[in-house]
Every structure is written in structure tokens, then in C-alpha cells.
N, C-alpha and C positions, 0 to 999 in steps of 0.2 A: 126360622131357626137355621143357622148354618150347619149343614150336614157333615162337612169336612173342613179341615183347615185349608185356607187358601194361602199360598206363598205369594205375598204381594211384591210385585216388582213394577208398580205403576209410579208415575211421578207425583205421588201423594194421594191419600195419606200413606205414610211409610210404616214399616214394622217398628214396634216400640222396643227399645232395649229393656232387659229385665230390671236393671237398676231404676229406670224411669217408671216401669210398671209397679215396682215395689214402693216407690215414693208416692205414687198416686193412690195406692191401696192402704196407706197408713191412716190411722184414725183421724176423723175430722177435727179441725181446730177452728177457733173463733177468728173471724176475719177482721176483727178490730183489736186483736191481742198483740202483745209484744212478739210472740212467736211468728205470727203472720207478717208483722212488720219486718222481721228478720228475713223472711222469704223474699219480700219485695226488695229489700236492700241487696240481697245476694243476686237477684235477677238483674238489677240495675248495674251493679259492679261488674259482673261477668258479661252482661250484655254490651257494655261499653267496649270491652275487649273484642267482642265478636263483630260489632259494627265498626270498630276502630274509630271511636268518637269520644269526645269529652262532653258531648251534649246530653240532653235528657232522654231517658228511656221510659216510655209509657206502655202499659199492658192493658188491653181491652178484652172484654168478653165478646169475641167476634171471630168470624172467619176472615180470610184474606180480603174479600170484597167489602167487608165491614170497615176495615182499616183503610182500604182504598177510598171509600166514601169519606171517612174521617179526615184524611189528608186534604180532600177537595173542600169539604164544608168549612174547615178551619183556615184555609189559606187563600181562597179566592172570594170575590164578590160578584154579584149579578152584573152582567155587562162587561166584565173583564175579559180581555182577549188572551187566550191560552193556546198552546201548541201541544198536540199529542203526536208522538212518533209511533207509527204503526207498522209492525212487520209480522203480525199474527193476531190471533183472536183476542188476546188480553189487552192489547192497545185499544181495541174497540170498546172494551168495558170502561176504561178511563173516559173515553169520549161520552159514552152514555151517562155516566155519573155526573161529569162536569156540565153537560147540557141540562140535566135535571135541576141543577142548582144555579142556572142562569148564566153560565159562562158562554162567551162567544168562542166557539171551538174551531180552530184551524187544525187540519190533519195533514200529516206528511207521510205518505204511504211508501213502503218499500216492499219488494217481493217477499212472499212467504218462503222461508228457507234461506234468506240472506239477512245479514245484520243491517242496522241503520248505516247509511252512507254518511259519514260524518262531514265530508266535504260539502255534500249537498245540503246537509243540515246547517252548516255554517253560512252558506250562501243564502239560505232561507231566512235566517235570523238577521243577516245584514240587510236584506230587502224588506223585512217586516219589523221595524223597530217598535211597533205598538204592542208586540207580544210581551206579556209580563212573566209568564210561567210556562215551563216545559215539563211534560209528563213522559216517562219512558219506562218500559219493562226491561229489567236486567236480563233475566233468562225467560225467553218467550216459550212457555211450556207447550204451546200448540205445535211448535215446529222443532224444538230442540236447539234453537240458535241463541247464542249469548251476544249481547250488545256491548260495545266498548264504552262503558260508563265513565272510565277515567277521561277519555277524550271528549265525550259528551259534556262532562263536568267542566273541562277546561274551556270549551267553546261557550257554554252557558255563562260561565263567569266572565269571560272576555266581553260578552255583550250584556252583562249585568241582568241576566235572567234568573229567576227563581227556579230551582230544579227539584222535582219530586221523582223518586225512583221506587218502583215496585220490585222488591227483592224477595217475593214470596217463595219462589222455587230456586233461589240462589244463595241466600244468606246461610252461612254455615257449610257451604260446599264450594262456593266460588268466591274469589277474593273480592272483598268490599272494603274500601278504605274511605269511609264517609268524609272525614275531615280533610285528608290530603287531596281528595278528588273534588272538593268543593260542592258536596251534595247537601242540600238544605233539609230535606225530609226523606226518610226511607221508611217504607212500611213492609212488614213481612207477617208470616203466620206460623203457627206452631207445628203443623202437621207434615212438614217436608224434611229438610235437612236438620231442623231443630228437634226432630225425634220425639215429639209429643203428640198426643191425639188432637184432632181438630177441635177448635173452640177458643183459641187465644190468638189475638192479633197484637203485634208489637210495632211501635213507631219510635223512631229515633229522630230527634229534633235539635238543630244547632241554634246558636244565639241569633243569627240573622233571621231564621225562620220565625222566631217569636215576634220580631218586629212586623213581619208580614201577617202573622196571625192576629196581632192587635188591630190591624186595619181591615180585616175581613168583615163584611157586612152580612154574611149569611147567618141566619139563626141556627143555633145548635143547643142541644142540652146533653143528651147521653154521650155524644161524641166530643163534647167540649174539652179541648186539651187543657184549658186553664183549670178546670175542676180536678183533673188527674194530677197536674203539677202541684196544686194547692194541697191535695190529699197526701201526696208524697212528702210534703214539708212538715206534716204533723209528726208528733211523737206518741206512739210508734207510727211508722209509715203506713199509709192506708191507700185504698182506692175509693173513689167517691161513692160507688155503689157496691152491692154484694158481688164478690168475685167468685169464679169457679175454683174454690180453694184447692181441690184435688189436682186440677190441671196445673195450677200455679206451682204446687209442690213438684209435679212432674217436670215442668219447665225449668225450675231451679236445678233439679238434678241433671237434666240434659245440658244446661249451660255449664254446670260444674264438670261434666264429662268432657265437653268440648275444650274447656280451659285446662283441664288436667292433661289432655293430649297435646294441647297447644293449637291455637287457631291456624297457624301456618302449616303444621303437620296435618291437620284435618283437611285443609284445602289441597295440600299435595297428595294426600291419600285419595281424595275424590278424583283428582286429575289422573293419577296412576290407574285407578280402576276404570275410569271412563275410556282412557286410551287403550287399555288392555281389552276391554269388551269390544270396542270398535275394531280393533285389529283381528280379534277372533271372529266376529260376525262377517267382516269383509273376506277373511280367509275361506269362509264357507260359501262365498259367491253372492252375498247380499250387498246392496248399495245403500249408503246413507242418504237420508233425505236432504240435509243441508248441502248446498252447492259445493262448498269447500269445507273439508273436515276441520280446518282451523277455526271455523265459526261455531263448531259444536260446543254446547255447554257441558260442563263436567258433571252435572247432576241428572242428565237425561240424554238418551240416544234415540233418535228417530230413524227407523229403518223402512225403506221402500218395500212394499210387497211386490214380489215378482209378477210379471204380466200373467193375467189369467187367475190370479188369486185375490181373495178379499180378506182384509184384516179381520172381519167378523168371524170368518170360518177358522182362521188360524188361532184366534183368541179362544174360540170354543174348543178346539182340539187340544190346546195347551192346558186348558182347565180340566178337560176330561182325562187326559193321559197323565199329567203331572201335578194337577191342582195348582198350577202356576198361573197367576193373573198378571198380564201385561195390559197396556192401555191401547185403545183404538185412537185413530186420528180424530180431531174435532173440527167442526166447521167444514170447510171445503176439502179437508184432508181425511174426513171420515171414510173408512174402508180402503184407504190408499197407503197408510203407513201404520207401523207398530211403534208405540212409544214405551221405552224401557227406562224405568227410573233406577238410578244408582246413587242414592243420597242418604246421608245419615248412617244409620245402623246397617243399611243394605250395601254400603260402599265397601265391599270386600272382594278380593280377587276370586276366591274359590266359588262362591255362589254365582258370580257373574259368568264364570266359565261354564258352569252347569246350565245357566239360562241360554247362553249362546248355543250350546249343544242341543238343548231341548227345542229351540226354535228351528234349528237346522233339521232335526229329526222329523218334526211334524210336517215340514215342507216336503222332505224326501218321501215320507209315508204317503202323502196325498198326491204325489206325481203319478 
């Protein structure tokens, strides 16, 4: 049992707005009813505005890694040569999944704390024409770096490569223009800037992607995109299996909130809050982990722990003194950085000022 309320400022799961909580707590409805069909229809309509696509929107009972797997199993075949762009922990996850399903995986590594070098990426595609598919993380949550998906999309299309983007910690907080940037598949999850509890994965698919999906030789059942598309074409709209109805009600409400504010305003708000937080934290003597501040994502800030300090100790002090939860580094950055989320409902100026002050105070207290 949680003995006190934790004020979450981690890069997911994020705090849930009251409107979304109220929607989740409404009485259960039948998942084959017209009412639930209307929920799916609303998610698709508003979801297209958020992804900026005219393509299909599919919702799965899954976490982010579930829909990462779904994009792999639906789009590649055993023996197919793919490329994964890696500049943090989550790129490695795409590699692991693709290898499990028989892909021949090439990896292109970049320094943690730096974005994908798009010039190097283009040279690699030029020299490796056998690559069919490119996988990339939009916001690399392990480091706080955002990759230039627009340019990666331009290059991938130039060399006729299929492009899959993980937007789990970016969609709804960082600009994503799926159609204009030439992205074929985008996967995301509910628990970050989409302001809904963990448990839902969302995939956006363009028309070109369906051609690729048709040719995939990998077996699939629960993750089969065709089953979800066929279910959506019924009247009322459905999902092929029992959905987490309450979470879907929450996601519909979150999508409505985003579209009421306007996706451009939402993205601009995230940018303002992130820049404000970074300015405050730097003014208190802290250094950001990414090499260049321009590479920082608007949904997360990674802070270097000063020499002689451990992230673990600072996290513990923040919990004890303020009931404030920030995240440790992961992988080789564990103990070396603090990761502060400012996405969705937590992307506001006042609370982020309080967080910067709290982090500064616990460091001063421990000196």
C-alpha cells in the first residue's frame, strides 16, 4: 500500500488529469455496443489530428513494447535486412525484437546524449542498398535526446526505405507530422504525453505500410493489424478481442482534451515548459546531460549529477523531503543522471519551477 502520495515527475507513467480519471471511473459498457463503437470512432478521429495522418489508427491492449513488437511482426519477414538507429537504450529494444522474429539486423550506433547523425545515416543507406526497413526512436527516453524524424523521413524516402518510428515518449508533446514527413508506421503508448494510465498501445499506419504488411511472412494472431482494421470496419466499430474498456474511455477523453487545446498549442506548451525548466536548473549550477541543449526533447530533461553525488541518493532525498519522484538513469547512465518528465498534464510552468527548486535544495542540503 502506498503510504503517501507521490508527486510523479518521471518520464512515464505521468499524472492523470481529473477529466481522464472521471472518464475511466464511469460505469462499464459493453465492448460490442454502439456506445463503445462511438468511443473507438472518437479515438480514431482525434488520433489522426494528433499523429497528423489520414491513415489508420489501431488501439491495442498493450504497453509500448507490445506495439513495438506489433510493428515488427506485421511489417518484416524472416531473413529481411533492417537497420536500427541506436542512440540510447530503447533502440536496443527494437534490435532485440527484430532479431527474435528472424530479421537480419544492422545497427548504426551514435553517442548516448547525441541525436542520430543524419548525414552519416544517409551515407549508410547509400552504401547498403539491401536494407528494406529503418527503425528509430523519436524521443530517446534513456538520455532525453530527440531525433530529427523529419530529416530521417526525408532520407528514408529518398532511398525508398520503409520507416518505423517509436513515438512512445514524444507523441502529444513533440511535433509529429506522420504524413508530411513520410513515416510509414508510428507506435506509441497511453501513459506518457497522452495522459492515460499504462495499458494501451496505439499504432498509426499509412497506405504504403499496408502493402508492406501484406508481404510479411511472420506469423501473428493477437498482434495482427488486419484483424483490428477489419473489426473497425464493422458497425458498430469494434476491436477483435475484449478491450480494456475503462482505459479506452480515458484515452478518448485525453484525446478530446488535446484537440480542445489544439495539438499545436499542446506542443508549444511542452516546448515552453521544457525550456523554462532547463533555464531554471542551469541557473542553479546544474549541467544537462545532452551535449547540446538544442538536442533536448520537450518531454524530458536529463540532468547530470554533480561529481561525488549519486542519482540514487538524490532520488531518495527528494522522496523523503518532498514526496517527489524523479527517475534515475537507465543502462550505463544509472546513478549518473536524473530524468525529469514534463509531459501531458505535468507540462506546466509552476510545478516545474517547484521541481527545479526542490532538486537544488536537496543538493545544497547534502553538501
